[in-house]
C-alpha positions in Angstrom: 18.5 -111.8 -82.9 17.3 -115.6 -82.2 14.3 -116.6 -80.8 15.8 -119.9 -79.3 17.9 -119.2 -76.3 19.0 -122.5 -75.6 17.6 -126.2 -75.4 16.2 -127.5 -72.1 18.4 -130.9 -71.0 16.9 -132.2 -67.8 16.3 -135.5 -66.8 12.5 -135.1 -67.0 12.8 -133.2 -70.4 15.2 -136.0 -71.8 12.6 -138.8 -70.7 9.9 -136.7 -72.3 11.9 -136.5 -75.7 12.9 -140.3 -75.5 9.0 -141.7 -75.1 6.7 -138.8 -76.4 9.1 -137.0 -79.0 8.8 -133.6 -77.1 11.7 -131.4 -76.5 11.9 -128.6 -74.3 13.8 -124.8 -75.4 14.4 -121.7 -73.3 12.7 -118.9 -75.7 12.7 -115.3 -75.8 9.7 -113.7 -73.8 8.2 -112.2 -76.3 8.2 -114.9 -79.1 4.9 -116.2 -80.5 4.2 -119.9 -81.5 4.7 -119.2 -84.9 8.1 -117.6 -84.5 9.3 -120.7 -82.1 8.2 -123.3 -85.0 9.6 -121.3 -88.0 13.0 -121.1 -86.3 13.1 -124.6 -84.8 12.3 -125.9 -88.4 14.8 -123.8 -89.9 17.8 -124.6 -87.4 17.0 -128.3 -87.1 15.5 -129.4 -90.1 12.2 -131.1 -88.4 8.7 -131.0 -88.8 6.8 -129.7 -85.8 3.5 -131.0 -84.7 2.2 -128.4 -81.9 4.0 -126.2 -79.5 3.1 -125.5 -75.6 4.6 -122.4 -73.9 4.7 -121.3 -70.5 6.2 -118.2 -68.7 8.2 -119.6 -65.7 7.5 -117.8 -62.5 11.0 -116.7 -60.4 11.7 -119.1 -57.4 13.1 -117.6 -54.4 16.7 -118.7 -53.2 18.6 -118.2 -50.3 22.4 -119.0 -49.4 24.5 -118.9 -46.2 28.2 -117.7 -46.4 30.7 -117.0 -43.6 31.7 -113.5 -44.4 28.3 -112.0 -45.5 25.8 -114.3 -43.6 22.0 -115.4 -45.3 22.0 -113.9 -48.9 18.4 -114.1 -50.2 17.5 -113.4 -54.0 15.2 -114.9 -56.8 16.0 -116.8 -60.3 15.2 -114.9 -63.1 11.7 -115.0 -65.0 12.2 -117.1 -68.4 9.6 -118.6 -71.0 9.7 -122.2 -71.8 8.3 -123.6 -75.1 7.8 -127.8 -75.3 8.2 -128.3 -78.9 6.1 -131.7 -80.1 7.8 -133.0 -83.1 5.9 -135.4 -85.9 6.6 -139.1 -86.0 9.6 -140.0 -86.8 11.6 -136.8 -86.2 14.1 -136.4 -83.8 16.6 -133.9 -82.6 20.1 -134.8 -81.5 21.4 -132.0 -79.1 25.0 -133.6 -79.0 25.8 -134.3 -82.7 28.5 -131.7 -83.1 30.1 -132.2 -79.9 
């Protein structure tokens, strides 16, 4: 099973990757920084300078529908890794599309 689940592609993360060379990934909750580094270097053929990880707390969500009224719930807990690459390195998520 892979440590990396999916890349984070948001407006804020895109700006950070352009200016600072930082890329975001959603990773397995039990993954360590060493495992994340090894997986990224193997999959994307880049050199990783540093990794910051954080566990994102769930957020409360609520929606209204005519049929059932208000429905409330929460988002899932996930772990996020912000990967800083060495100078001159870049990851292109859209190269195979």
